[in-house]
mmCIF file as gemmi writes it, N, C-alpha and C atoms, coordinates in Angstrom:
data_model
loop_
_atom_site.group_PDB
_atom_site.id
_atom_site.type_symbol
_atom_site.label_atom_id
_atom_site.label_alt_id
_atom_site.label_comp_id
_atom_site.label_asym_id
_atom_site.label_entity_id
_atom_site.label_seq_id
_atom_site.pdbx_PDB_ins_code
_atom_site.Cartn_x
_atom_site.Cartn_y
_atom_site.Cartn_z
_atom_site.occupancy
_atom_site.B_iso_or_equiv
_atom_site.pdbx_formal_charge
_atom_site.auth_seq_id
_atom_site.auth_asym_id
_atom_site.pdbx_PDB_model_num
ATOM 1 N N . UNK Axp A 1 ? -74.242 -15.39 -45.121 1 0 ? 1 A 1
ATOM 2 C CA . UNK Axp A 1 ? -74.722 -14.346 -44.232 1 0 ? 1 A 1
ATOM 3 C C . UNK Axp A 1 ? -75.815 -13.547 -44.949 1 0 ? 1 A 1
ATOM 4 N N . UNK Axp A 2 ? -76.929 -13.434 -44.267 1 0 ? 2 A 1
ATOM 5 C CA . UNK Axp A 2 ? -78.083 -12.762 -44.861 1 0 ? 2 A 1
ATOM 6 C C . UNK Axp A 2 ? -78.294 -11.435 -44.141 1 0 ? 2 A 1
ATOM 7 N N . UNK Axp A 3 ? -78.399 -10.367 -44.915 1 0 ? 3 A 1
ATOM 8 C CA . UNK Axp A 3 ? -78.69 -9.052 -44.349 1 0 ? 3 A 1
ATOM 9 C C . UNK Axp A 3 ? -80.194 -8.914 -44.28 1 0 ? 3 A 1
ATOM 10 N N . UNK Axp A 4 ? -80.721 -8.636 -43.08 1 0 ? 4 A 1
ATOM 11 C CA . UNK Axp A 4 ? -82.182 -8.557 -42.969 1 0 ? 4 A 1
ATOM 12 C C . UNK Axp A 4 ? -82.725 -7.321 -43.68 1 0 ? 4 A 1
ATOM 13 N N . UNK Axp A 5 ? -83.903 -7.483 -44.21 1 0 ? 5 A 1
ATOM 14 C CA . UNK Axp A 5 ? -84.565 -6.388 -44.887 1 0 ? 5 A 1
ATOM 15 C C . UNK Axp A 5 ? -85.403 -5.634 -43.868 1 0 ? 5 A 1
ATOM 16 N N . UNK Axp A 6 ? -85.486 -4.319 -44.015 1 0 ? 6 A 1
ATOM 17 C CA . UNK Axp A 6 ? -86.229 -3.503 -43.068 1 0 ? 6 A 1
ATOM 18 C C . UNK Axp A 6 ? -87.708 -3.877 -43.055 1 0 ? 6 A 1
ATOM 19 N N . UNK Axp A 7 ? -88.199 -4.337 -44.139 1 0 ? 7 A 1
ATOM 20 C CA . UNK Axp A 7 ? -89.602 -4.739 -44.201 1 0 ? 7 A 1
ATOM 21 C C . UNK Axp A 7 ? -89.863 -5.986 -43.371 1 0 ? 7 A 1
ATOM 22 N N . UNK Axp A 8 ? -88.826 -6.777 -43.117 1 0 ? 8 A 1
ATOM 23 C CA . UNK Axp A 8 ? -89.004 -7.998 -42.331 1 0 ? 8 A 1
ATOM 24 C C . UNK Axp A 8 ? -89.129 -7.709 -40.84 1 0 ? 8 A 1
ATOM 25 N N . UNK Axp A 9 ? -88.654 -6.562 -40.395 1 0 ? 9 A 1
ATOM 26 C CA . UNK Axp A 9 ? -88.692 -6.223 -38.966 1 0 ? 9 A 1
ATOM 27 C C . UNK Axp A 9 ? -90.083 -5.713 -38.628 1 0 ? 9 A 1
ATOM 28 N N . UNK Axp A 10 ? -90.583 -6.129 -37.496 1 0 ? 10 A 1
ATOM 29 C CA . UNK Axp A 10 ? -91.926 -5.715 -37.102 1 0 ? 10 A 1
ATOM 30 C C . UNK Axp A 10 ? -91.929 -4.236 -36.712 1 0 ? 10 A 1
ATOM 31 N N . UNK Axp A 11 ? -92.98 -3.527 -37.067 1 0 ? 11 A 1
ATOM 32 C CA . UNK Axp A 11 ? -93.092 -2.106 -36.739 1 0 ? 11 A 1
ATOM 33 C C . UNK Axp A 11 ? -93.205 -1.889 -35.24 1 0 ? 11 A 1
ATOM 34 N N . UNK Axp A 12 ? -93.908 -2.773 -34.553 1 0 ? 12 A 1
ATOM 35 C CA . UNK Axp A 12 ? -94.089 -2.609 -33.113 1 0 ? 12 A 1
ATOM 36 C C . UNK Axp A 12 ? -92.757 -2.629 -32.374 1 0 ? 12 A 1
ATOM 37 N N . UNK Axp A 13 ? -91.838 -3.428 -32.83 1 0 ? 13 A 1
ATOM 38 C CA . UNK Axp A 13 ? -90.547 -3.535 -32.17 1 0 ? 13 A 1
ATOM 39 C C . UNK Axp A 13 ? -89.776 -2.215 -32.241 1 0 ? 13 A 1
ATOM 40 N N . UNK Axp A 14 ? -89.851 -1.546 -33.379 1 0 ? 14 A 1
ATOM 41 C CA . UNK Axp A 14 ? -89.151 -0.279 -33.557 1 0 ? 14 A 1
ATOM 42 C C . UNK Axp A 14 ? -89.797 0.819 -32.708 1 0 ? 14 A 1
ATOM 43 N N . UNK Axp A 15 ? -91.096 0.847 -32.674 1 0 ? 15 A 1
ATOM 44 C CA . UNK Axp A 15 ? -91.813 1.912 -31.967 1 0 ? 15 A 1
ATOM 45 C C . UNK Axp A 15 ? -91.677 1.773 -30.455 1 0 ? 15 A 1
ATOM 46 N N . UNK Axp A 16 ? -91.685 0.561 -29.927 1 0 ? 16 A 1
ATOM 47 C CA . UNK Axp A 16 ? -91.659 0.385 -28.477 1 0 ? 16 A 1
ATOM 48 C C . UNK Axp A 16 ? -90.257 0.446 -27.883 1 0 ? 16 A 1
ATOM 49 N N . UNK Axp A 17 ? -89.228 0.423 -28.69 1 0 ? 17 A 1
ATOM 50 C CA . UNK Axp A 17 ? -87.875 0.485 -28.171 1 0 ? 17 A 1
ATOM 51 C C . UNK Axp A 17 ? -87.476 1.946 -27.993 1 0 ? 17 A 1
ATOM 52 N N . UNK Axp A 18 ? -87.377 2.372 -26.735 1 0 ? 18 A 1
ATOM 53 C CA . UNK Axp A 18 ? -87.051 3.764 -26.425 1 0 ? 18 A 1
ATOM 54 C C . UNK Axp A 18 ? -85.865 3.785 -25.468 1 0 ? 18 A 1
ATOM 55 N N . UNK Axp A 19 ? -84.933 4.632 -25.727 1 0 ? 19 A 1
ATOM 56 C CA . UNK Axp A 19 ? -83.766 4.746 -24.847 1 0 ? 19 A 1
ATOM 57 C C . UNK Axp A 19 ? -84.167 5.442 -23.551 1 0 ? 19 A 1
ATOM 58 N N . UNK Axp A 20 ? -83.527 5.029 -22.477 1 0 ? 20 A 1
ATOM 59 C CA . UNK Axp A 20 ? -83.797 5.656 -21.18 1 0 ? 20 A 1
ATOM 60 C C . UNK Axp A 20 ? -83.197 7.066 -21.172 1 0 ? 20 A 1
ATOM 61 N N . UNK Axp A 21 ? -83.883 8.019 -20.537 1 0 ? 21 A 1
ATOM 62 C CA . UNK Axp A 21 ? -83.354 9.382 -20.499 1 0 ? 21 A 1
ATOM 63 C C . UNK Axp A 21 ? -82.1 9.442 -19.623 1 0 ? 21 A 1
ATOM 64 N N . UNK Axp A 22 ? -81.196 10.326 -19.943 1 0 ? 22 A 1
ATOM 65 C CA . UNK Axp A 22 ? -79.98 10.444 -19.127 1 0 ? 22 A 1
ATOM 66 C C . UNK Axp A 22 ? -80.306 11.043 -17.764 1 0 ? 22 A 1
ATOM 67 N N . UNK Axp A 23 ? -79.561 10.602 -16.769 1 0 ? 23 A 1
ATOM 68 C CA . UNK Axp A 23 ? -79.766 11.187 -15.444 1 0 ? 23 A 1
ATOM 69 C C . UNK Axp A 23 ? -78.808 12.362 -15.309 1 0 ? 23 A 1
ATOM 70 N N . UNK Axp A 24 ? -79.302 13.468 -14.8 1 0 ? 24 A 1
ATOM 71 C CA . UNK Axp A 24 ? -78.521 14.681 -14.719 1 0 ? 24 A 1
ATOM 72 C C . UNK Axp A 24 ? -78.706 15.299 -13.346 1 0 ? 24 A 1
ATOM 73 N N . UNK Axp A 25 ? -77.6 15.541 -12.662 1 0 ? 25 A 1
ATOM 74 C CA . UNK Axp A 25 ? -77.671 16.182 -11.364 1 0 ? 25 A 1
ATOM 75 C C . UNK Axp A 25 ? -77.497 17.682 -11.578 1 0 ? 25 A 1
ATOM 76 N N . UNK Axp A 26 ? -78.462 18.45 -11.134 1 0 ? 26 A 1
ATOM 77 C CA . UNK Axp A 26 ? -78.439 19.893 -11.348 1 0 ? 26 A 1
ATOM 78 C C . UNK Axp A 26 ? -78.079 20.574 -10.043 1 0 ? 26 A 1
ATOM 79 N N . UNK Axp A 27 ? -77.019 21.381 -10.085 1 0 ? 27 A 1
ATOM 80 C CA . UNK Axp A 27 ? -76.64 22.181 -8.923 1 0 ? 27 A 1
ATOM 81 C C . UNK Axp A 27 ? -77.202 23.585 -9.098 1 0 ? 27 A 1
ATOM 82 N N . UNK Axp A 28 ? -77.814 24.093 -8.043 1 0 ? 28 A 1
ATOM 83 C CA . UNK Axp A 28 ? -78.402 25.421 -8.118 1 0 ? 28 A 1
ATOM 84 C C . UNK Axp A 28 ? -77.291 26.46 -8.096 1 0 ? 28 A 1
ATOM 85 N N . UNK Axp A 29 ? -77.35 27.399 -9.017 1 0 ? 29 A 1
ATOM 86 C CA . UNK Axp A 29 ? -76.388 28.49 -9.07 1 0 ? 29 A 1
ATOM 87 C C . UNK Axp A 29 ? -76.995 29.69 -8.352 1 0 ? 29 A 1
ATOM 88 N N . UNK Axp A 30 ? -76.214 30.264 -7.445 1 0 ? 30 A 1
ATOM 89 C CA . UNK Axp A 30 ? -76.738 31.393 -6.668 1 0 ? 30 A 1
ATOM 90 C C . UNK Axp A 30 ? -76.848 32.639 -7.543 1 0 ? 30 A 1
ATOM 91 N N . UNK Axp A 31 ? -77.858 33.446 -7.235 1 0 ? 31 A 1
ATOM 92 C CA . UNK Axp A 31 ? -78.043 34.693 -7.964 1 0 ? 31 A 1
ATOM 93 C C . UNK Axp A 31 ? -77.096 35.749 -7.399 1 0 ? 31 A 1
ATOM 94 N N . UNK Axp A 32 ? -76.94 36.818 -8.138 1 0 ? 32 A 1
ATOM 95 C CA . UNK Axp A 32 ? -76.091 37.927 -7.689 1 0 ? 32 A 1
ATOM 96 C C . UNK Axp A 32 ? -76.638 38.501 -6.382 1 0 ? 32 A 1
ATOM 97 N N . UNK Axp A 33 ? -77.923 38.579 -6.261 1 0 ? 33 A 1
ATOM 98 C CA . UNK Axp A 33 ? -78.533 39.117 -5.045 1 0 ? 33 A 1
ATOM 99 C C . UNK Axp A 33 ? -78.183 38.242 -3.834 1 0 ? 33 A 1
ATOM 100 N N . UNK Axp A 34 ? -78.235 36.914 -4.006 1 0 ? 34 A 1
ATOM 101 C CA . UNK Axp A 34 ? -77.879 36.008 -2.908 1 0 ? 34 A 1
ATOM 102 C C . UNK Axp A 34 ? -76.4 36.141 -2.547 1 0 ? 34 A 1
ATOM 103 N N . UNK Axp A 35 ? -75.536 36.24 -3.564 1 0 ? 35 A 1
ATOM 104 C CA . UNK Axp A 35 ? -74.108 36.402 -3.3 1 0 ? 35 A 1
ATOM 105 C C . UNK Axp A 35 ? -73.811 37.722 -2.604 1 0 ? 35 A 1
ATOM 106 N N . UNK Axp A 36 ? -74.48 38.794 -3.03 1 0 ? 36 A 1
ATOM 107 C CA . UNK Axp A 36 ? -74.296 40.09 -2.375 1 0 ? 36 A 1
ATOM 108 C C . UNK Axp A 36 ? -74.754 40.048 -0.927 1 0 ? 36 A 1
ATOM 109 N N . UNK Axp A 37 ? -75.859 39.346 -0.667 1 0 ? 37 A 1
ATOM 110 C CA . UNK Axp A 37 ? -76.345 39.218 0.703 1 0 ? 37 A 1
ATOM 111 C C . UNK Axp A 37 ? -75.357 38.473 1.583 1 0 ? 37 A 1
ATOM 112 N N . UNK Axp A 38 ? -74.793 37.381 1.062 1 0 ? 38 A 1
ATOM 113 C CA . UNK Axp A 38 ? -73.796 36.629 1.824 1 0 ? 38 A 1
ATOM 114 C C . UNK Axp A 38 ? -72.544 37.456 2.058 1 0 ? 38 A 1
ATOM 115 N N . UNK Axp A 39 ? -72.156 38.248 1.074 1 0 ? 39 A 1
ATOM 116 C CA . UNK Axp A 39 ? -70.966 39.092 1.211 1 0 ? 39 A 1
ATOM 117 C C . UNK Axp A 39 ? -71.175 40.146 2.287 1 0 ? 39 A 1
ATOM 118 N N . UNK Axp A 40 ? -72.346 40.765 2.291 1 0 ? 40 A 1
ATOM 119 C CA . UNK Axp A 40 ? -72.597 41.787 3.297 1 0 ? 40 A 1
ATOM 120 C C . UNK Axp A 40 ? -72.657 41.186 4.696 1 0 ? 40 A 1
ATOM 121 N N . UNK Axp A 41 ? -73.177 39.981 4.8 1 0 ? 41 A 1
ATOM 122 C CA . UNK Axp A 41 ? -73.213 39.305 6.105 1 0 ? 41 A 1
ATOM 123 C C . UNK Axp A 41 ? -71.809 38.952 6.561 1 0 ? 41 A 1
ATOM 124 N N . UNK Axp A 42 ? -71 38.391 5.643 1 0 ? 42 A 1
ATOM 125 C CA . UNK Axp A 42 ? -69.657 37.961 6.039 1 0 ? 42 A 1
ATOM 126 C C . UNK Axp A 42 ? -68.76 39.154 6.348 1 0 ? 42 A 1
ATOM 127 N N . UNK Axp A 43 ? -68.86 40.238 5.588 1 0 ? 43 A 1
ATOM 128 C CA . UNK Axp A 43 ? -68.027 41.407 5.885 1 0 ? 43 A 1
ATOM 129 C C . UNK Axp A 43 ? -68.484 42.077 7.16 1 0 ? 43 A 1
ATOM 130 N N . UNK Axp A 44 ? -69.771 42.024 7.44 1 0 ? 44 A 1
ATOM 131 C CA . UNK Axp A 44 ? -70.265 42.573 8.7 1 0 ? 44 A 1
ATOM 132 C C . UNK Axp A 44 ? -69.725 41.79 9.885 1 0 ? 44 A 1
ATOM 133 N N . UNK Axp A 45 ? -69.642 40.465 9.731 1 0 ? 45 A 1
ATOM 134 C CA . UNK Axp A 45 ? -69.117 39.636 10.808 1 0 ? 45 A 1
ATOM 135 C C . UNK Axp A 45 ? -67.624 39.876 10.987 1 0 ? 45 A 1
ATOM 136 N N . UNK Axp A 46 ? -66.906 40.095 9.888 1 0 ? 46 A 1
ATOM 137 C CA . UNK Axp A 46 ? -65.472 40.348 9.987 1 0 ? 46 A 1
ATOM 138 C C . UNK Axp A 46 ? -65.198 41.674 10.678 1 0 ? 46 A 1
ATOM 139 N N . UNK Axp A 47 ? -65.952 42.699 10.312 1 0 ? 47 A 1
ATOM 140 C CA . UNK Axp A 47 ? -65.695 43.998 10.925 1 0 ? 47 A 1
ATOM 141 C C . UNK Axp A 47 ? -66.075 43.987 12.405 1 0 ? 47 A 1
ATOM 142 N N . UNK Axp A 48 ? -67.127 43.247 12.784 1 0 ? 48 A 1
ATOM 143 C CA . UNK Axp A 48 ? -67.493 43.155 14.194 1 0 ? 48 A 1
ATOM 144 C C . UNK Axp A 48 ? -66.434 42.39 14.976 1 0 ? 48 A 1
ATOM 145 N N . UNK Axp A 49 ? -65.844 41.363 14.364 1 0 ? 49 A 1
ATOM 146 C CA . UNK Axp A 49 ? -64.853 40.561 15.046 1 0 ? 49 A 1
ATOM 147 C C . UNK Axp A 49 ? -63.496 41.241 15.137 1 0 ? 49 A 1
ATOM 148 N N . UNK Axp A 50 ? -63.27 42.288 14.35 1 0 ? 50 A 1
ATOM 149 C CA . UNK Axp A 50 ? -61.977 42.949 14.323 1 0 ? 50 A 1
ATOM 150 C C . UNK Axp A 50 ? -61.87 44.087 15.336 1 0 ? 50 A 1
ATOM 151 N N . UNK Axp A 51 ? -62.936 44.41 15.991 1 0 ? 51 A 1
ATOM 152 C CA . UNK Axp A 51 ? -62.886 45.497 16.968 1 0 ? 51 A 1
ATOM 153 C C . UNK Axp A 51 ? -61.983 45.114 18.124 1 0 ? 51 A 1
ATOM 154 N N . UNK Axp A 52 ? -61.125 46.043 18.529 1 0 ? 52 A 1
ATOM 155 C CA . UNK Axp A 52 ? -60.245 45.804 19.658 1 0 ? 52 A 1
ATOM 156 C C . UNK Axp A 52 ? -58.938 45.132 19.29 1 0 ? 52 A 1
ATOM 157 N N . UNK Axp A 53 ? -58.715 44.834 18.013 1 0 ? 53 A 1
ATOM 158 C CA . UNK Axp A 53 ? -57.468 44.208 17.584 1 0 ? 53 A 1
ATOM 159 C C . UNK Axp A 53 ? -56.557 45.288 17.02 1 0 ? 53 A 1
ATOM 160 N N . UNK Axp A 54 ? -55.338 45.378 17.545 1 0 ? 54 A 1
ATOM 161 C CA . UNK Axp A 54 ? -54.378 46.378 17.11 1 0 ? 54 A 1
ATOM 162 C C . UNK Axp A 54 ? -53.561 45.816 15.95 1 0 ? 54 A 1
ATOM 163 N N . UNK Axp A 55 ? -53.719 46.398 14.771 1 0 ? 55 A 1
ATOM 164 C CA . UNK Axp A 55 ? -53.004 45.946 13.589 1 0 ? 55 A 1
ATOM 165 C C . UNK Axp A 55 ? -51.805 46.842 13.256 1 0 ? 55 A 1
ATOM 166 N N . UNK Axp A 56 ? -51.436 47.741 14.141 1 0 ? 56 A 1
ATOM 167 C CA . UNK Axp A 56 ? -50.36 48.675 13.836 1 0 ? 56 A 1
ATOM 168 C C . UNK Axp A 56 ? -49.027 47.967 13.622 1 0 ? 56 A 1
ATOM 169 N N . UNK Axp A 57 ? -48.739 46.924 14.383 1 0 ? 57 A 1
ATOM 170 C CA . UNK Axp A 57 ? -47.491 46.188 14.212 1 0 ? 57 A 1
ATOM 171 C C . UNK Axp A 57 ? -47.446 45.526 12.83 1 0 ? 57 A 1
ATOM 172 N N . UNK Axp A 58 ? -48.54 44.941 12.432 1 0 ? 58 A 1
ATOM 173 C CA . UNK Axp A 58 ? -48.627 44.328 11.111 1 0 ? 58 A 1
ATOM 174 C C . UNK Axp A 58 ? -48.473 45.377 10.015 1 0 ? 58 A 1
ATOM 175 N N . UNK Axp A 59 ? -49.124 46.509 10.187 1 0 ? 59 A 1
ATOM 176 C CA . UNK Axp A 59 ? -49.062 47.571 9.188 1 0 ? 59 A 1
ATOM 177 C C . UNK Axp A 59 ? -47.66 48.158 9.078 1 0 ? 59 A 1
ATOM 178 N N . UNK Axp A 60 ? -46.933 48.249 10.192 1 0 ? 60 A 1
ATOM 179 C CA . UNK Axp A 60 ? -45.625 48.893 10.156 1 0 ? 60 A 1
ATOM 180 C C . UNK Axp A 60 ? -44.539 47.981 9.602 1 0 ? 60 A 1
ATOM 181 N N . UNK Axp A 61 ? -44.66 46.659 9.742 1 0 ? 61 A 1
ATOM 182 C CA . UNK Axp A 61 ? -43.587 45.767 9.312 1 0 ? 61 A 1
ATOM 183 C C . UNK Axp A 61 ? -43.924 44.898 8.102 1 0 ? 61 A 1
ATOM 184 N N . UNK Axp A 62 ? -45.136 44.46 7.981 1 0 ? 62 A 1
ATOM 185 C CA . UNK Axp A 62 ? -45.457 43.467 6.953 1 0 ? 62 A 1
ATOM 186 C C . UNK Axp A 62 ? -46.156 44.048 5.724 1 0 ? 62 A 1
ATOM 187 N N . UNK Axp A 63 ? -47.014 45.006 5.916 1 0 ? 63 A 1
ATOM 188 C CA . UNK Axp A 63 ? -47.796 45.527 4.797 1 0 ? 63 A 1
ATOM 189 C C . UNK Axp A 63 ? -47.175 46.805 4.255 1 0 ? 63 A 1
ATOM 190 N N . UNK Axp A 64 ? -47.157 46.932 2.959 1 0 ? 64 A 1
ATOM 191 C CA . UNK Axp A 64 ? -46.604 48.117 2.311 1 0 ? 64 A 1
ATOM 192 C C . UNK Axp A 64 ? -47.743 49.033 1.883 1 0 ? 64 A 1
ATOM 193 N N . UNK Axp A 65 ? -47.538 50.339 1.998 1 0 ? 65 A 1
ATOM 194 C CA . UNK Axp A 65 ? -48.555 51.256 1.474 1 0 ? 65 A 1
ATOM 195 C C . UNK Axp A 65 ? -48.566 51.181 -0.051 1 0 ? 65 A 1
ATOM 196 N N . UNK Axp A 66 ? -49.673 51.525 -0.672 1 0 ? 66 A 1
ATOM 197 C CA . UNK Axp A 66 ? -49.764 51.437 -2.133 1 0 ? 66 A 1
ATOM 198 C C . UNK Axp A 66 ? -48.694 52.253 -2.859 1 0 ? 66 A 1
ATOM 199 N N . UNK Axp A 67 ? -48.246 53.351 -2.276 1 0 ? 67 A 1
ATOM 200 C CA . UNK Axp A 67 ? -47.228 54.18 -2.923 1 0 ? 67 A 1
ATOM 201 C C . UNK Axp A 67 ? -45.921 53.407 -3.087 1 0 ? 67 A 1
ATOM 202 N N . UNK Axp A 68 ? -45.621 52.508 -2.172 1 0 ? 68 A 1
ATOM 203 C CA . UNK Axp A 68 ? -44.374 51.751 -2.24 1 0 ? 68 A 1
ATOM 204 C C . UNK Axp A 68 ? -44.447 50.591 -3.241 1 0 ? 68 A 1
ATOM 205 N N . UNK Axp A 69 ? -45.627 50.203 -3.632 1 0 ? 69 A 1
ATOM 206 C CA . UNK Axp A 69 ? -45.763 49.079 -4.555 1 0 ? 69 A 1
ATOM 207 C C . UNK Axp A 69 ? -45.833 49.521 -6.008 1 0 ? 69 A 1
ATOM 208 N N . UNK Axp A 70 ? -45.923 50.834 -6.252 1 0 ? 70 A 1
ATOM 209 C CA . UNK Axp A 70 ? -45.996 51.341 -7.619 1 0 ? 70 A 1
ATOM 210 C C . UNK Axp A 70 ? -44.603 51.415 -8.215 1 0 ? 70 A 1
ATOM 211 N N . UNK Axp A 71 ? -44.468 50.973 -9.45 1 0 ? 71 A 1
ATOM 212 C CA . UNK Axp A 71 ? -43.196 51.021 -10.149 1 0 ? 71 A 1
ATOM 213 C C . UNK Axp A 71 ? -43.435 51.587 -11.535 1 0 ? 71 A 1
ATOM 214 N N . UNK Axp A 72 ? -42.593 52.522 -11.92 1 0 ? 72 A 1
ATOM 215 C CA . UNK Axp A 72 ? -42.753 53.131 -13.236 1 0 ? 72 A 1
ATOM 216 C C . UNK Axp A 72 ? -42.448 52.115 -14.328 1 0 ? 72 A 1
ATOM 217 N N . UNK Axp A 73 ? -43.148 52.245 -15.446 1 0 ? 73 A 1
ATOM 218 C CA . UNK Axp A 73 ? -42.875 51.394 -16.594 1 0 ? 73 A 1
ATOM 219 C C . UNK Axp A 73 ? -41.614 51.894 -17.283 1 0 ? 73 A 1
ATOM 220 N N . UNK Axp A 74 ? -40.678 50.996 -17.501 1 0 ? 74 A 1
ATOM 221 C CA . UNK Axp A 74 ? -39.443 51.346 -18.186 1 0 ? 74 A 1
ATOM 222 C C . UNK Axp A 74 ? -39.401 50.587 -19.508 1 0 ? 74 A 1
ATOM 223 N N . UNK Axp A 75 ? -39.013 51.293 -20.549 1 0 ? 75 A 1
ATOM 224 C CA . UNK Axp A 75 ? -38.894 50.656 -21.857 1 0 ? 75 A 1
ATOM 225 C C . UNK Axp A 75 ? -37.628 49.804 -21.856 1 0 ? 75 A 1
ATOM 226 N N . UNK Axp A 76 ? -37.732 48.592 -22.33 1 0 ? 76 A 1
ATOM 227 C CA . UNK Axp A 76 ? -36.561 47.737 -22.434 1 0 ? 76 A 1
ATOM 228 C C . UNK Axp A 76 ? -36.561 47.032 -23.772 1 0 ? 76 A 1
ATOM 229 N N . UNK Axp A 77 ? -35.365 46.748 -24.241 1 0 ? 77 A 1
ATOM 230 C CA . UNK Axp A 77 ? -35.188 46.091 -25.523 1 0 ? 77 A 1
ATOM 231 C C . UNK Axp A 77 ? -34.681 44.679 -25.258 1 0 ? 77 A 1
ATOM 232 N N . UNK Axp A 78 ? -35.267 43.707 -25.903 1 0 ? 78 A 1
ATOM 233 C CA . UNK Axp A 78 ? -34.915 42.313 -25.656 1 0 ? 78 A 1
ATOM 234 C C . UNK Axp A 78 ? -33.441 42.042 -25.941 1 0 ? 78 A 1
ATOM 235 N N . UNK Axp A 79 ? -32.944 42.557 -27.044 1 0 ? 79 A 1
ATOM 236 C CA . UNK Axp A 79 ? -31.546 42.288 -27.425 1 0 ? 79 A 1
ATOM 237 C C . UNK Axp A 79 ? -30.568 42.853 -26.402 1 0 ? 79 A 1
ATOM 238 N N . UNK Axp A 80 ? -30.815 44.074 -25.949 1 0 ? 80 A 1
ATOM 239 C CA . UNK Axp A 80 ? -29.934 44.699 -24.965 1 0 ? 80 A 1
ATOM 240 C C . UNK Axp A 80 ? -29.98 43.931 -23.647 1 0 ? 80 A 1
ATOM 241 N N . UNK Axp A 81 ? -31.173 43.546 -23.214 1 0 ? 81 A 1
ATOM 242 C CA . UNK Axp A 81 ? -31.323 42.799 -21.964 1 0 ? 81 A 1
ATOM 243 C C . UNK Axp A 81 ? -30.654 41.437 -22.069 1 0 ? 81 A 1
ATOM 244 N N . UNK Axp A 82 ? -30.794 40.772 -23.208 1 0 ? 82 A 1
ATOM 245 C CA . UNK Axp A 82 ? -30.172 39.467 -23.398 1 0 ? 82 A 1
ATOM 246 C C . UNK Axp A 82 ? -28.644 39.574 -23.38 1 0 ? 82 A 1
ATOM 247 N N . UNK Axp A 83 ? -28.101 40.575 -24.062 1 0 ? 83 A 1
ATOM 248 C CA . UNK Axp A 83 ? -26.654 40.767 -24.106 1 0 ? 83 A 1
ATOM 249 C C . UNK Axp A 83 ? -26.093 41.083 -22.706 1 0 ? 83 A 1
ATOM 250 N N . UNK Axp A 84 ? -26.811 41.923 -21.956 1 0 ? 84 A 1
ATOM 251 C CA . UNK Axp A 84 ? -26.376 42.272 -20.597 1 0 ? 84 A 1
ATOM 252 C C . UNK Axp A 84 ? -26.409 41.032 -19.702 1 0 ? 84 A 1
ATOM 253 N N . UNK Axp A 85 ? -27.433 40.225 -19.858 1 0 ? 85 A 1
ATOM 254 C CA . UNK Axp A 85 ? -27.538 39.006 -19.056 1 0 ? 85 A 1
ATOM 255 C C . UNK Axp A 85 ? -26.445 38.001 -19.423 1 0 ? 85 A 1
ATOM 256 N N . UNK Axp A 86 ? -26.185 37.859 -20.717 1 0 ? 86 A 1
ATOM 257 C CA . UNK Axp A 86 ? -25.136 36.947 -21.169 1 0 ? 86 A 1
ATOM 258 C C . UNK Axp A 86 ? -23.762 37.411 -20.689 1 0 ? 86 A 1
ATOM 259 N N . UNK Axp A 87 ? -23.522 38.727 -20.73 1 0 ? 87 A 1
ATOM 260 C CA . UNK Axp A 87 ? -22.241 39.263 -20.266 1 0 ? 87 A 1
ATOM 261 C C . UNK Axp A 87 ? -22.085 39.033 -18.762 1 0 ? 87 A 1
ATOM 262 N N . UNK Axp A 88 ? -23.143 39.22 -18.01 1 0 ? 88 A 1
ATOM 263 C CA . UNK Axp A 88 ? -23.083 39.004 -16.554 1 0 ? 88 A 1
ATOM 264 C C . UNK Axp A 88 ? -22.868 37.526 -16.248 1 0 ? 88 A 1
ATOM 265 N N . UNK Axp A 89 ? -23.411 36.656 -17.054 1 0 ? 89 A 1
ATOM 266 C CA . UNK Axp A 89 ? -23.262 35.222 -16.844 1 0 ? 89 A 1
ATOM 267 C C . UNK Axp A 89 ? -21.838 34.761 -17.135 1 0 ? 89 A 1
ATOM 268 N N . UNK Axp A 90 ? -21.191 35.39 -18.145 1 0 ? 90 A 1
ATOM 269 C CA . UNK Axp A 90 ? -19.828 35.031 -18.497 1 0 ? 90 A 1
ATOM 270 C C . UNK Axp A 90 ? -18.839 35.412 -17.395 1 0 ? 90 A 1
ATOM 271 N N . UNK Axp A 91 ? -19.153 36.461 -16.664 1 0 ? 91 A 1
ATOM 272 C CA . UNK Axp A 91 ? -18.225 36.931 -15.611 1 0 ? 91 A 1
ATOM 273 C C . UNK Axp A 91 ? -18.236 36.089 -14.408 1 0 ? 91 A 1
């Protein structure tokens, strides 16, 4: 087996061999201004379409006011919680 020497290879062959460029599909990213414009259009359409719809039934039964969703942070200790859970499981 003979390993070719670099001097034996023709210079033209090295120079003319070029890899094809990769093909890349570019998706356009919307600007903040375009997104804001679409948002204002869509919210305008929603508010126009909501006129005449009574949401009081939904508000009274399904949706909670923000005051009802707030919960105070309580300090808890992992060991105490684990022991209480284990004791409840044993019973």
